[in-house]
N, C-alpha and C positions, 0 to 999 in steps of 0.2 A: 617433487616441486609443489605438490598440492596437499601435503600432509598425508598421514597414513589413514586415509578415509576407508581403505579396504580392510581395516581391522573391524570386520563385521562378523556377527555370529548368526549363522542360519540355524533354524531349528524346526522340527515337526511338533514341538511341544507348544503348550499354551504360554506364550511369552509374558502374559500378564501374571500368570500363576508362578512362574519361575524367574521373576525379575531379579531377585537377589543372587540366585545361582548364576544367571547370565552375567550379572554385574561382576562377580568375582572372576569368571572366565575371561571376560573382556579385559579386565585389568591385568590378568595374567599374560594375555597375548600382547598387550601394549607394553608392559614392562619387559617381556621377552624380546620384542622388536628393539626396544631402547638398549637393552643389554647387548644385543648383537651389534648395534651401531657403535656403541662405546667400547666394547671389549673384544670384538672379533679380530681387530687389527686391520680390517679391510677399509676402514674409513678414518684415516689419520686426521682429516680435516675436522673431525668431531672431537678432537682431544680437549678443546676448551669450551665445548658446549655443555650446558646443564639442562636438566629437565625442570622447567619452571613451574608448571601447573598441570594438573590432570583433573578432568571432570569426574564426578562421582555418580552421576545419574545416567544410565544408558538412554540413548535416544531411540525410541521405537519408530521404525518406518511404518509398520503396519501391524495391527493386532485384530481386535474384533471389528466387524463391519456393521455399522448402523445403517438402517434403511429409512429413507425419507419418502416423501410423496413422489420424488423423482430421483433416479440413480444416474448421475452423469457418467457418460461412457466415452471410450476412445474416439468414436465417430463424431460425437459432439465437439470434441476438441479439434480434431483434424479437419473437420468440415465447417468449423466456426459457426455452430448453430446459434441462432439468435433466440433469446428467451425474453419474453415480456416482463418476467419477474427477476431479471438479472440484478445482482447486488454486489458482485465482485468480478475480478478478472484474473487471468493468468496468461502465460505465454513466454515469460522470461526464462523459463527452464523447459527443457525438452521432455518428451516421453522417454523413459529409460527403464531398464530392467536389470537389477543386480542379480548376481549369482545367489540362488537360494541357500547354497551350502556355505557361503561366506568364506572366511579365512581357512576353514578346514577342507575346502575343495580347491586344490591347486591344479586340477585337471581342466578347469574351465575358466574363462576370463572373469574378472571381478565384475565387469559390466558388459552386457550383451550388445546393447545398441543405444543410440541417441537419435530420436526423431525430433528435429527442431521445428519451431513455428515461424511462419512469416508474419503473423500479426497476433493480436490479443484474442483469447477466447473468453467466453462469458460463463459465469457460475450462477445458476438460478437459486432463488430463495428456497425453493422446495427441497433443496439438498441439505438444508441446515436445520430441519425439524423432523421429528419422528413421525412415521406414518401410523403408528399404533399406540403411542403414549402421548396423551393430549398436551401435557405441559413440559415436554422434553425438547430442548434445542441442543445442537452440537456445532462446534466450530473448530477448525484446525484439521488434524489428520483423521478425525473420525467422522468427517462429513460423508454424505451418501454418494459414493462414487465407486466405480469398478476398480479392480486391482491395477489395471494399466492406467486408467485416468488418474488414479492417486499419485502415480509417479511424477506427474506434472503439477498437481495441485497441493502437494505435501510441503512445498517450500515455505519457510517461516514468514516471509513477507506476504504471501498469499493467505496463509493462516491468519495473519493479523488483519487483513482486509475482511475476511469472512467473520472474524471475531468482532470487528466493529459493527458489521451488519447484524450479527446475532444480538449484540448488546443493545443496539438501537431498536431492533424488533422486540426484544424483551421489555424495554421501557414502554413501547407502544402497547404491548399486551397488558401491562399494568394500567396504562392510561385509559385504554378503551375497554378494559375488563373483558378481554377476549383471549383466545388461544393463539399459538403460533400459526395454525392453519387459518384462523380467523383473520389474521393480518394478511395472509396471502389472498384470501377471498375478497377482502374489502378495502385494504389499505396499502397495496403495493406501490401505487404512484406516490403516496405520501412518504412511505419508507425510502423510496429512491430519492425523493426531493430532499429529505433530511440528510441522507448520506452525501448527496452532491453539495449541499450547502456546507457540510462539514469538510469539504474539499476531497471527497472520494472521487474516483473516476469510474464510470460505467460505460463500456464500449457501446456505441450506437444509441446512447441515452443522454441527450442534453438536458440541462436543468430548465425547468419552466415554472419557476416559483411565482405565483400570483402576488405574493407579498413583497417581492423584490422591486423596490421603487426605482432602482437604477434602470430597469428595463423600460420604464416610462419616461425617462429623462432625456434631455438633449445633452450630449457629452462633448466637451471641447477640451483639447490639449494644447499646451503651450508649444510643444514641438513633437515631431514624429520622425523616426528613422526606419521603423519596420512595423509591419502590421498597420492597424488603425483602431481608433477608439470604438468603432462599432463592434469589433470582435470582443470587447470586454463584456458584452451582454449577450453573446451568442450561445451561452449555455455550457460551454466547455472551459474548464479552468486550467487547461494545460495544452501545449502543442501536441499534435499527433504526428505519426511518422510522415504522412504525406500532406498534412494540413496545419497551418498555423492558426492560433486562436489568441494572439497576444497584441498588445500595443507596447512599443518601445520608444522611449524618449531620445532626444538628441542631447546627451550629456546629463549632468546632475541638476538637482533642484528644479525639476519641472513641476507643473501643477495640472490637475484635472478639475474642470468645473462642470458640475451637474446642475441643470436647471429644469424647472417645471413651469408649465403655464400658470398653474395655481399653487399656492403654498401647500406644503405637505408636512405632516408631523412625523418625526423620526427620532430615534434614540440610540441608534447604532449604525456604524459603517463597517462592513466586512470587506477586506481586501485579500485577494489571492495573488501571491507574489511568484515571480519566476525564481525557482531554486535550481534551474537547469537540470531537469530530470534526465536529459540525454547524456549527461556527463557520468563517466564511470567513477563511482565513489565507494563501491563495496570493498571492504577490507579483504584482501586476497593473499593467500600464502605464497603464491608464485611471484617471485621478485620481478620478473619481466613484465607481468601484468600490473604490478604495483607502480612501475615506472611511468605507465600511461595515465595513472590516476592523479587527480588534483586534490590534495589534502586541504583541510580547513573549511571554513564557511564558503558556500557558493558566492562568488564575487558579484553575481547578478542580484542577490537577495537584498530587498529593501531593509536598511538598518534603522533609519529614522523617518517617521512620517507623522504628519499632523492633519487634523480636519478642522475646517472653519465653516461657519454659517454666516450668511449675509442678512443683516436686518437694518432697514432704513439707510442702505448704502454703506454700512460699516461692517467689516468682517470681524467676527469674534471667534477665537479659538475654542473648540469644544473638547478636544482630546489630543494627546500626543503620545507616541511610543518611541522610545530610544533603545538602542541595543537589541532590536528585535531578533529573535532566533527562529521564527516560524514562517512557513509558507502562508498560513492563514492568520491574518491579523484581525482581531476583533476590537474595535474601538467603541466603548459604551459611554454614554453621557446622559445627563438629564434631558427629558424630551424637549424638543424645540420645534417651532413651526417656521418654516422658511421656504423660499422658492429657489434658493441657490446655495450649494455647498461647494467648498474647494478642498481638494485633497492635495497636500503639499508633500511631495516625495523628496525629502531633503538629502538623504544619504544612502548609499549602498555599501556593501563590503568590498 
């Protein structure tokens, strides 16, 4: 029901060195399984099935271990250790241990255990740069973690989060002419603020950007059915399991007005939308799980929005986005000086 994920190849060899050999073996096992399904006579329901596509690059779960200034371990994950330099999170996948022998060992289960998490765990920045090579960073499955910790941090979505942090930190290395460790020593708060502004989520770390004019504004909404406008500037850009951080309007075409005691200069408005991250949207091979999922665009997501500024009692449109496809909407315009702006949320999906 979940695909032949157990077509895994265990090896005591250097899997980097024998990649091509392993690739041929894996293809052999895969085509062998397919041949059995089609031609053994035990699966008549497969008579009209065809093999549509096969990947050509083996996915390595683990190979060489890179060492950073910190090595994330199993206890950090299960005890939810808090790190002041956290830059990513995990918890959507359990700790697990696959059989080292893979498909060639049919005497043991393909997977030994799954230890699931009750909440998100943090991944520190010190895990994504080398402890002994000054200009080396790593992101993905080669981060600085133990064997067991890797089982829960190896998932592609988590690799993507760590990759964004590594890319942002690399840009800061260039900007400040420093090393990855230099970013850790002097610029962690700024790195976290940049990630949060770009709509990342870091557990236990709200945004506190001094350049965010919305934090200094009085915010009014034309209607409210859930949450409140004060939550729009509480530093969290998404709801958590036990806490909400949103404002929801009563129906379509509401507006938000932000006002300041004195005029301010601004040239962009950034909006973080509700894409309903609690909805199951992951493509899954199990048809029963697929039935629970909601295909297509998140219906909550803002589709059309505009921003206006008030000058001498007259509202002037600064920017508009239609057919938006993103959680994070960035509206940029020529600098204006005003004491009131209005965000018109015209349409959702």
